[in-house]
N, C-alpha and C positions, 0 to 999 in steps of 0.2 A: 763164662770165664773171660777175663780181658787180659791180653797179653801185648807185647810190644815189639815190632820187628828190631832185629839187631843192625839190619843194614839201612831202610829208609825211615826207621824210627815212628813209623805208622802204629797207632794204636788201634787193636783189633778186639774182635769179642766174636767168641763161638761156645755153644755148649758141647760141640764135639770133640775138644780137645782137652788134655790133662797135662799136669805139671810135667816136663822133661820131654814130651813129645816133639818131634821134628816134623814141621810143617812147611809147606811154601808160601811164602807170603802173596796175598793175591795183590797186593800194591806194586811191588816191585820184582815178583817172582823170585827173590832169594829164599835159601833155605834157611830157617831160623828155627831156634828152639826156644820152647814154649815155657815162658817164667811170669808167674802171676803179676800183673802190673798194679801196683799198689795206690797208685795216685789216681785221682777221678776226675780228671779235666773233661771238657766236653769234647767228645769223640764223634767221628762221623760212622754213621751205621753202614756196615757192609753188606751188600745183598749176596746170597749164596751163590747166584747166578752172575754176579758182576765179575768181568776180568779186568785184570790190570793192564796198562800200556805194554806190548811187547811179551805179555804171557802167553802160553800156548791157547788158552781159552779166546783170544781175540785174534781176529783176522787182520790183513794189511790194511783195509779201509778203515777198521776201527783204531788201528794204531795211528795211521795218518790224521783221523779225525781228532784222536787226543792231543797229539803234539801240535796241530795246528791250532785248536782251541786254546792249549796253553800258550803258545807264542803269541796271540793276539789278545789274550786276556778274556777270553768268554767261557762261559759254561759249555761244557759238552752236552750235545743235544741227547737226551735220554727218553725212551718211551713214545716217541713222536711217530705219528703215521699220518701220511697226506691224506689217506683216504678217511680217517676220523675227522681231519680238519676239514673236508669239504663235504661231509656227509650231508649236511643240511641244504645244499646248494639246490637241488631240484625238488626239495619238500615243498609241501603248499604252505603258503602264507598270506595274511590278509593285507590289503592296503594299510588298514589302521596300524598292524604292526611296523611297517616301513615308516609310516609318519612318527609313531611313538619312539622309534629308534633314533631318530634325527633331532628329537624335542630333548636333549641331554646338554649338560655340561654349564647350565647355568646355576646360580646360587641355590635355586630352588629344584631344579631337575637333576643336580648330581646325586646318586644314590649314595647311601651310607655305606662305609667301608664294609659293615657287617651283612650288606644285602648283594655284596659282588660276589660273582661267580669266578673264583680264581684258577678254575681249571681250563684246560685248553679251549678256546672259544672255536663255535662252528659257524664261521661267516657265511651268509648267503645273500645280504642284499646287493653286494658288490656284482654279483651276476647278473641280476635284475637291471641294475644300471649299465651294465655293459650291453646287454641285449637292447636296452631301450635306445642307447645311444647308437649303436649300429642300425637300428631300425631308421631312425632318423637319418643318420648318413646314407643309408639305402635310398631313402624318399628324395633326398637332394641329388643324388647321384643319377636317379632315374629321371628326374626333372631335367638334368642337364643332358642326358644321352638324348632326349626326346627333342629339346628345344635349342639346345647350344646357347642359351641366355646366359650372357656374362653375369648377370646379376645374382644368379646361384653361387657363383664361384666363391665369394667370400662364406657363404654357409658351408659349403664344402671344405672349405680351408679350415675353419674354426671347428666343426663338428668332427671332421676328420683328425684334427690335431689334438683335441681335448677328450675324446671319447674314452681311449684305454687309459690314459693318465688320471682321469678323475675317478674311473671305476677301480683302478688300483688303490686310489687314496683312500676310497670307500672302504676296500678290504682293510686297510691299516686303521681306519675308524673302527671296524669291528673287532680288530685285535686289541684295540686299547679297551679292555675290560673294565677298567675303572671308570670310563665314560664320564669324564670330568672336562673335555674339550668341547666346546660348543661348536655348532655349525658355522656361527659368525666367524669364530676364530680360526677355524679351518680354512674358510674363504679368504679371509684377509691374508693367512698365509700362503694360499695358493696363488692369488693374483698380486699382492703388494710384495710377498716375499719373493715370487718367481720374478716380477720385474726388477727388484733390487738385486738379486743374484745375477741377472743378465747384465745390467750396468756395472756392479762391482766387478764383474768378470772382465766388461770393456775397459774399465779404469785400470784393472791390473795388467791386462793386456797391452795397453798403451805404455804404462809406466815400464814395463819389461822391455817393450820394443825400443824405447827410447833410453834405455840403461839406468832408469831413475829407480829401479827396484833393486835394491842390494840383493847379491847372490842369486839373481834370476837369470843371468847369463848362461847358465848350463843348459836351460831349458829350450834355448835355440837349436840344440842339436837333437832335439827329440820329435821335432816336427808337429803333428797333430796331436802326438800323444802328450805334448805340454800342456793341453788343454786340461788333461787330470788334475794335476796339482792346482791350476788355477781356478777352475770351475768348482772344485770341490772346497777351497777355501772361501770363494765368494758366497756359495750357499750356506757356509757356516755362519759367515757375517751377517747374512741376510736373515739367517734364524735370530742370531742375538739381536738385530736391529727390531725386528717385528714381534717375537714371542716374549711373553712377560715369564722369564725363566723361574721367578721364585714362586709363582703361583702352580705352575704345571712342575711338579716335584718327581714325577715317577719315570721310571725308564721307558715304559710303554708310551708316555706322551712325548718323550724324545725322539722316538720311532715315528710317531704320528706328525709331528712338527716337522721333522727333517723331509718325510714323505710328502708333504703338502707343499714345501718350498720346492722340492725335487720335481712334483707333478707339474707345478706352474712353470719352472724352467724349461722342463721337456716339452711342455704343449707351446710356449711362446717360440721356443726353438726349432720346434718342427713346423710351425706357421712359417717363420722366417725362410725354411728350408723350401717349403711348397711355393712361395711366391717366388724365390729364385729359380725354382724348377720351372714355373710357369712362365716367367719373364724369358728365360733363356731359352725354353722350347719353342716358344711363340716366334722368338726372333729368329731361330734357326729355320723353324717349318717356313715362315715368311720368305726368308731370303732363298732358302732351297727352292721353293716354289717359283719365285721369279726367275730364278737362274735358268731353271729346266724347263720353263713355260715356253712352247713353241707357238702357240697363239694368245691373242690378246684375251680371249676367253679363258684359258688356262692361267694367266697372268692376273685376272681378276678375282681369282679363288685364292690369291696369295694370303689375304688376312684370315680368311675362313680356315684355311689349311693351318696357318700359324698357330690360331687359336685351339684349335684340335690337337696340333702337337705338343702345345704348351700345357694343355689340360692333361692329356696321356702323360706326360712326364711328372706333373705334379700328383696326380693320383697314385701312380706307382711309388712315388716318394711317401705319400701319405699311409698307403696300405703298410708298407715296409716298416716304417719308423713306428706305426701304432702298434703292429704286432709286436715288436721289438721293445716298446716303450716300458713294459712292466719289469723287462731285465735291466734297464739300465740306470737313468737319472735318479728314478723314484726310491729304488731299493739302496743305491749309493747314498742317496741324501739321509735316508733313514739311518742307516748305518752311523753317518756322522753325526747326526742329531742325537742318537743314543750315545755315542761317545761323549758328546758334548755334556748331555744331561746326567750322564753317570758321575762328572767330576763337579758339577754344579751342585745337585743333591739338594734342590729346594732352596738354595741361597740366592742372593743378589750376584748378578754376573760381575767377574772381576776378570780383567784382562790377564791376569796370570794363570788363568785355569786353562788358557790354550796352550800354555807351555807345560801342562801336566803331562808326565810321561805317559798314564793310562789313557788320556785322551789322543795323544798323538800316536800311539801303538795302534789304537782302533781305528783312528783315521786313515792311516796309510793303507788300509785294506781297501777303501770306494777309491782312494787315489790310483793304486795298482792297478784295479779292476778297470777303472775308466782308462788308465794309460793302454793297458792291453786292448781294450775295446778299438781305441783310436789308432792302434798299432798297424802296420803294414801286414801283419800275420794274416793269412787267409785260410779257412778250411771251408769244405763243401757244404751245401745246405746250411749257410750261417753259422755252421759249426762253432765258430769262435764266440760268436755272441750268445750262443746258447750256453756254452760251459761258462763264460764270464757270468751270466744271469744265473744260473744253477749255484755257482760260488757265492755270488752275493746273496741270494735267497737263503742258502745253508747258514750264513752268519747271521742273517736277519732273524731266521726263525730261532736260532741259539739265542739271540738278545730278546725275542718275545718269550722264552722259556724263562730268561733271567729276570725279566719284568713281572712275569706270573709270580714266581717266587717271593718277590719284593712285596708285591699284593697280599700274598698269602700270610707272609711274615706280618705285615700289619694287621692283617685280620687277626691272626693268633694273638698278638698283643692287646688288640682291643677287646678280645673276649675275656683273656686274662684280667684285664683290669676291671671289667665288669663283675666278673667272677670274684676277685677280690674285694670290690666294693661292697657286693651283696653279703660276703662273708663278714666286713666290718661291721655292716649295718646288723646282721644278724648278733653279732657279738655285743654291740652297742644296747641292743633289745633286751637280751638277756640280763645285763647290768642292771 
């Protein structure tokens, strides 16, 4: 029997109610009297176990989840388990499977929509990429510790800065179940998009410093947190410049494109910080040795001590930024990319799309998370960064779910079209 709540106007269905019965609405919790609903609009199926926001069946966490999802315009994450998502991480896979997985996204290798699995993916390649990158980094580190040969430092900086961002980017490639973005395009977004985002950030920062950017003066009072709106805006503009929005129409594509630009931005930025730490540490170590040297022999060690001090500072920075990188720029840019692709909807990009309320509302999430990340707030054991990262991934996984629903809906339409075509052909044959 179908009936409608007198308070929230939700249309409900249940076999356990009768005309005139008083029930509690599972949507709003209000008491309502059951009356047959005569219209037949499209209604949302109500699961018996589902609880409404604020109802007795939903705990505080669920209520916060529902309200937050509604505020930023995303789906509520349902039926998701982290253990299921990573169930295949340590399963055995052949090298051929890895090679086949990356041979996608071209006109000949993109699978048909009917061949796509629209259920939650079970990524595993990203873990192999992470372990391989860490092994290469360890070899560079071992060589450096044994020889202190400065020719190894560029390799240490590059591998240390790119290892975790690229591994996280591979995770987003696996989450893109449509498999319609090629490795070439991902690489283009990673390197060209990352560099463009850095350059656009510098331009925006310079314009703001000289007062040439309208309404940017308020950012000066936020210190390092002002990087949030500037860098997230720059990454969105880099996505627009590098990606072909009309070709990649899915929300999962937006997540991947954003993650690629964010990974490039994070890696190049980490290399810059690593270089700063090395040069600053080397200078301090050299000067400190010269100042404290009591003999000529001790003073002669100034250059070596400076290099050792600089490399130690650089390695510490690389390790910390590498561990934290999956919680920052990559996931923020993925959210921003999906926000943009939700309003583009497979069309040619128009600048007015950046003024769309739905885009701005979701873009404010990575901006806010970035500002908190850069704020002076401190929690022990990197607590601030972990909390910001968890919040970002929470939103990101909700968007993945939304993208999977989009693919599933297109699949259903394709199957219906095939079924209707077969039926028409059968009727034509009968005539």
